[in-house]
N, C-alpha and C positions, 0 to 999 in steps of 0.2 A: 168355333162351337158356334151353334147360333141356338141362340135362346127365340126360348117358345114368346108371341106377345104377352102371354099369359107372367112372361119372369118379368116380360119387358115392364111388363108395366107397373106392375113389383118394387121391378129397381126404377122408375124412372118416381114415383110414390116416393121412395120408400130414400130417393134424393131430394125429390120436393119437399116434405118433411121436414130431413137436415136442414135444407140451402133457411126452411120458411124458419125451425127452431132456431138457425145461429143466426139468420136476419136478426129475428128477430129481443134472442137475446142482447145482440149485438147493439138494435132498433134502442131497444128497454138501455139497456149496457149504459147509454151512451146516455141517456136519458139525464137517468138514477143521477150517474157521475158532475152531468153537471145541473140538476136541479141538488146536488150537495156541494162543488163546490161552488152552488149561489146563495147555500144554507152558512158555507165557513166561509166565505166573502162577509156574510153579514151579520154576525157574528165576529168575528179583524173585529171589521167599523164600530160594532157596538160597543165588544172592547176598547181597539182610541181612545170613543170617545169619554166612556171608565176612566182609561189614565189623565185623561186629560182633564176628568172636573175636577172625580182623585188634584190633583198635586196639582191643578188650581187652587182646593177648599183646601193643602197641607199649607202652598206659599202665604193662599189667606190669613191660616191660622199664623202661620212663623209671623208675618208680619203684624196683628195680632198681639201677639205675644210679645214681639217686638214693641209697638207702641206700648202696650201694657207697662215693658218692665221703663221707655221711657216717661211715663208719666207712675210710676214709684218714683223714681230718679227721683223724680221733679219732688211729687210732697214731698220726700226726706229733702228736701231742701227747705221749700215752705213750712217746714217744721223747725229746724237746724234757724228762723227765722222769727219765731215766736217767740210771746214772753217766756219766758222759767220762769215759777215761781206771782209774784205780788203783780198783775200785770199793769198798775198807775206805776211805777214805781219804774217798772225795763221803762211803760210810752216815756218815762215823766224826760232820761236819761234816755232812748232815741229822738225828741223830740226837744231837746240842748244840746242836740248830735246835729241835729238834718238848721236848725236856727242857727251858729254858729257856723258850718259851710255856708247858709247864706248873708249868714253875719245879718243876721236876728234878730233883734227887739224883747227880753219873756217882756210883757205887762203884767199879768197872771201868774208866778210862777209856779201853776201846781197845773196838773191836767186834770178835766171836771170828767166823773163819767155822766154820760148822759143816757136816762135810762127808755129814751126812744125806740137806743137800737139793742139791748139790751136783753141780752136773757137770751133772743131768736139762737137755736139748736141746729148747727145740719141733722138733718132727715141719712139717718146710719151713718153719720160720723163723728169720730168726735173730738168734733171742735164751735165752734158759739161765736156769735158776733156781739160782739162789744162798742158800747157809744163810748166819745171822747167828745168838748172840746175844752180850746185851747186858745188860749191869746198873746199876741206879740205885736211889734209896732218894725213900722220898714220900711220904703221905701219900693213902687211897683214896682219894680224890676226888680229885687229886693224876691219879692215874694212872691210872680213872676213864677224865679226858678226852684222857693221850697216850693208853689202848687203841682213843679210838674216836678220836679225830683221827685213827689209825695206819686204825685196820679203812676212816670215814668219806671223807679227804679224799688218801688216797696208796693208789689200786691195782695201785698194781706191788708195793705189799709185802702181806703175808700173814703172818699170827698162828700160828704152831702151837703154839705152847707158853711157857706162862704161872705160876712158881711165887713167890707173894708167902709171904715169911716173915713171921710178926707180931715190930713190935721194928725187925729187922735188924743187931740189937749195938749199938744206936744205941735210941735214947729210944721208946721203950712205942708215939708212933704213927703211927710212921715205920713205913713196911714195905720192907721188898730184897727186891724184882723183878728179878724171869732173867728176860728176854724169848727168842724165840726163834723166829726168823717167817722168809720170806726173800723174795725177788725180784728181781725177772723186768729181769737185765744183755742188754746185748749181746754180740755175741759174743766182739767184737772185739779 
């Protein structure tokens, strides 16, 4: 059966339209899928970036909380070292122990309050700074041990002024020391 030229043209045109439509659908489908793939790849990369950022934030938060716990533990230890009750009585006892440890002699039997450091309040904290003066007699190496002990082992005490007088009114190898220091105390 032979088709007429007109029918052949219609079939050829129909095939051409079908092939064109299929090729267009295929081409635009591939382009659409490639665009979708690119979009999905970008979303995955953004998601990975967000996950990393959030993971870093969580790690930082955990680190901060860990540091806060350590800091709170340190504060609790320091608060246990603070005077309980009458500060000057507590301080007399502490100074007597430190002086005995370094074999120093008390030259004036009590700790005297100093107004220059007293009544300084720490902002938003239940602590205050209290100043004192204390006098003792000893040899230079003993005095050095005393100061080192205060500075290194007593974090709540700080020496502000230290006066050493040669001889101290006694034997020439002994020196009279007047020390001004402050201590952190609770406001209670």
